[in-house]
N, C-alpha and C positions, 0 to 999 in steps of 0.2 A: 534346599539345608535347613538345619537345624538349628534352634533358636539360638543353641550356647556356641555354634561355629559363627557367629555373626557378633561383631560389634555392636552390643546391646547398649545404646543414648541410657544415661544412667539419667534420669530425670527428680525433682523433687517437688510437691506443694506442699502448701503452706496457709494451716488452717486454726481454729481458734480450739473448736470440740468436735466430736461425733455424737452429740446430741439430736433429739429430733428437731428438725428445723427443713426448712426449704434450701438453703445453702448444704445444708449435710449430704442431704437426700440427692443434692445434684452430685455433690464430691462421691460420695460412695459408689454412686450409676460408674461414673468417671473412672474412677480407681479400679475397679470391674475389668472394666471395656478395654482401657491401656495395661492391665498387668500382665499378660503373653507377650506384650510387643516389648515393653520399656524394665527397666532398673528404676523401680521406684523407692521414694525415702518421703515418708510424709511428716512433716513437723507439726505437733500441735503444744497451742499452753495448756491444753487440760487434756491428758489422755482418758479421756471419761464419756461415757456416753451409748447409746444404746445398738449403736452401728461400729463401736469397734471391734465385736465378734463375727461382725459381716466379711470385713477385710481380707481381701486374700493372702493367704499365708507368706506368697514370697513379698510381699511390703514391708519393709524395714521403717518400721514406726519410732520417734522417739521424741524427747520433749524439751520446747526448748522456754522457759517458763520467767517471765521477768520479773524481779521484785517488787514487793509490793509493802515492805514495810512503811510504816510514816513517818519516821526520820527521813527529811528531806535528804542529808548529805549520805547518810548511811546508804539507803535508796541508789543516789545516785551511784554511788562507787561501786556497789553492788552488782548495778547494771551494768557498767563500762566493764568491767573484769568479764561479766557473762558475755556481754558483745565480745570482746579481744576474744575469748575463750573458743567461740562458734566460730570466729573469723579462722583462727589460728589452725581449726579443722575442718572447715568447711568451703573458705573462701574459692570461691570459682570451681571448685570440685566437682561439678555436675550440667551437663549440657543441656540441660534445660530448666527453669526453677518457674514459680507460680504462687503468687498470694493469693489465694482465693476467697479468704475472708476479705472483704475489702476494708472493713472497719476496724482493722487487727493491724495496729501498728508492731507487734513484735512480728506479726507475718509478714509485713513489707519488710523488714531489716532482715530477716531470715531469706526471704527469697532475692532480694539484690544484692546480698552476701554469695549466694550458693552458686550463682552465673549471670556472667555478663548477658545471656541470651533470657533475661527474666519477663514476664507478663504480667499485671494485673487483671484480674477479674473483678468485672462490676455488677452486681448484681440487683442495686435498687436507684429508685430514683431520687438521688440526693438532693437535689433542689428542691424537690416538693420535702423531704425529710426534712431540710433547713427552710422551712416556710417560704422559699424563695428568695431570699435572702442571697443575693448573688457572692459579696462579702465572704459569708461564712462558708458555703459550698467551693470557693476557690482555695478558700485557706485551709478546708479541708484535703482537697486531692492535693495540694504543696506542701503539706503535713505528712501525706502516706508518701511523699517522692516522687509525684506522678513523672518528674520531667528526667529519672532515675530506671525507668523503663523502656524496653524494647518494643513492647507491644501491651496496648488496652485493649480487654477483652469487655464488649458489652453485651448482653443477654437480649439487648431487644435494641432494634433503631432507634428508638423515641430516644435511650436516655442516650445515644451515641449523638445523635444530633443535636440535644443539650449541652453533654459536655465540649462538644468543636464548636458551640456558638460561643462559649467561654474560653478555649484554648484550642483556639485555631491551630496554634503552632505544631500541635500534639497532633494533627487530623492525618499524616500517614502513618502515624502507630495505632488508627485504632483500626481494631476487629469486630464487627458482630459474628456470635457464635452462640446459638441457642445451647441447653440443657439436653445432653444426654437422657435418652429414657430406659429405663430395663421392665418391659413389655410383658416380659416372661413372665418376672416377680410378681408385676402386678396382676395381674390377670392370677395366676397361683395362687396369691396370698386375698385375692378376691371373694376365693373360693371356700375361706376357712368359716367356720360355723362360730355364729355370734349371735348374741341375745339381740338380735334385732333385724325383724322380720320386715320386707316389701310390704308395700299396704296397696293392693289392686282398686280398695275406694274411694281414696283422695292420694294428690299428690304431693308428695318429699321434697322439700328443697333442703339440700345439705350444706352447711359451709365449715371447711378444712382450715383449719389454720390461728395463728396469735391471734390470742383478742387485747388488741391495743387499738384505742378507739384512736389516737392521731393518725394511726393507718389505714388501718382496716375499719373502722366507721360502722360498724354492728349496730350501731343505736338505729342506723337507717335501714336494718331488715326487721329489728324489733317494731319501730313506729310504722312502718309498710304493714306489717303484720297486723298489727292493732286494726289500721285502716280499711285493709283485705276484709278482716272478721268483723267489721261493722256492717261490710257491704252484701256478707251474706255469702263468702266463699269459702271452702270446706277446704283444708290441706293443714299439713303441718311443718315445722322448719328446724330441724337439726342443727346441733353447732359441737361440732367435734374439735375439742381444742382449750385452752388456757391462755391467760395470762394477766398482766396488771388491770384489765378491764373486766376479769371475768365478774366479780362481786358487783361492779358495775350494772351490768347486763343481766345478770340476774334478780337485781333488785327492780327494773325496769320489765322485767318481764313477768314479775310475781301477779298470779291470776290468770295470767295469758294460758292457757292449757295447751294450745297447738305448738307452745313453743318449749322444744329440750334442750336439756346441758349435759352432752354425756362423757363432758372430760379430754383428755388428752389420750391417743391410741395410738401404741407402737405401728399398729396395723389398722391405717382408716382405710382399707380397700374394699372388705365385705358392705361397711356402710356406704361408702358411695355406690357401689354395685348395686346397692338394695336402695336406692333413693333415684327421683324421678328427674332432679335437675342439679346441677353444681350452682352455688347463688355466691357470687362474690359483689362485696359492696366498698372496695377501697379507694381511697382519696390517691392512692399512687402504690405501684408495684415495679420492681425489676420486670423477670418474665415469670408467673408465680407458675411454678412443677407443677400445680395442681390443675391447671390448665391442661397439660400433656396428657395427668392421668386422669384424668375425665375423658379427654380423646380415646382414649386407650380402650377406657372400657364403656366407649360408645356413650354416653352421658352429655345431655346438651348443658351450655354453659351460659349462665344467665349472670352477665359482668357491669359494672362501671367501666365507664372510657379510660381503662387505663393500659400502660406498658404498649403491647403491639395488637389491642384488640380488635381494633376497627381493622386491621391488616388479617389478621390471624383467624379472629374468630366470626366475624359481622357476619352471618347470613351463610355461614358453613358448619358451623359448629355452636352456634347458638344467637344469643340475643344480647348485645350491645348500646349501655344506655349511659347517660349523660349523669355524671357525679354527682347526687345528691338524692334524698331521701324519694322526692317526686319521682326520681327516674328509676331507682330501685321500686318504688311501688307498681310505675306503669310497666317495666320486663316482666316482675312476678303478674301481673293483673293479665298480660298477653300469653304468656306461658298457660295460666291458668285458664285461661278462653281456648289458646289454640295450638297447645303442644308446642315442639318443635322436632323436627326430624333430621338429625345430622347427619354429615357424612360421615361415609368410613373412612380413618384414618388412617393410610401408610406409614407404619411406624418404623418401616425397614427402611424407604425413601428419606424420612425425616434423619434418621442414624446415620448413614450413610454419607449425608451431606453435611454432616458435623462432626463424622471421623475425619474426612478429607479436609475439612479447615482444622481441626486439630493437630493434623500431621504438619502442616505448616505453620500452625504457631510452634509448635514445638523443634521443627527444622530450623525456626528464624526467617525465615522466607516472607 
């Protein structure tokens, strides 16, 4: 039976933008996978980002942008009118809706309005984000109207367990569903030519992501590099990305010749392909998309103990270390001395399991 002969479900995803980032990468991959099965509307706070031109043509993109003016009274009146207008046009008009950007309050409003069958995606370890302040953690989820969602989707088992400990009354709503991966795109784009050659004479570690010391703790890598240099090891460390801590990291790395800052890259895959290992030093994560990207390219992963790394990475795809400068140093040293042979990753099985879960989430079962 042809697609247009079926009653195609109307579904909606709400997010902030389509700029470069882990959430955005996961969202664009998900939308591509689902676009031939569902009638999809994407609502963005900011209709911008490098991934916009990658959206399938049959996805309807609309904007819901809250008022940002400084006058509190006028702002509240304007936002009330915008909410009223959105409700008038879209209230319960969809078979399923989702807030994909956990932190976005406008996206939460959109998702909860568009369908009674609504879900919230949680991509990060928010307890760590709030420095283990349980009051702030609970307030965040209450403010995002967690009790109004039919499903709460976590990308890691660890974050699910933390959430249920604080919201046991929501335990029946909680689902763990990892992010889909577009392996064909990763492999194809990894073959593009860039001015970054693989070196056979020394080990190349690569870190890909936002430069944010509170979460990413790249200072651990820099200090571990200094220590290993003093011990006579030959290697290089490459940082791909930028953020609020970039200048700090560059200052820390002054006079360290084997650390390179390449800036943000729309296509980071050739750099990952031409490196020997992915290096992660984070204090907390949801479930890093770059973990799966490294698996697709058969690159070993050295990471601090974040998310489900002990379950998914340790002894199979890489080395998991304690969350400290000492841990990062020991992980790098272990790789420099012994290397690591990563298992082959079955991406088809990985994606098929996720698609089955997604179908159940969308159907409301």
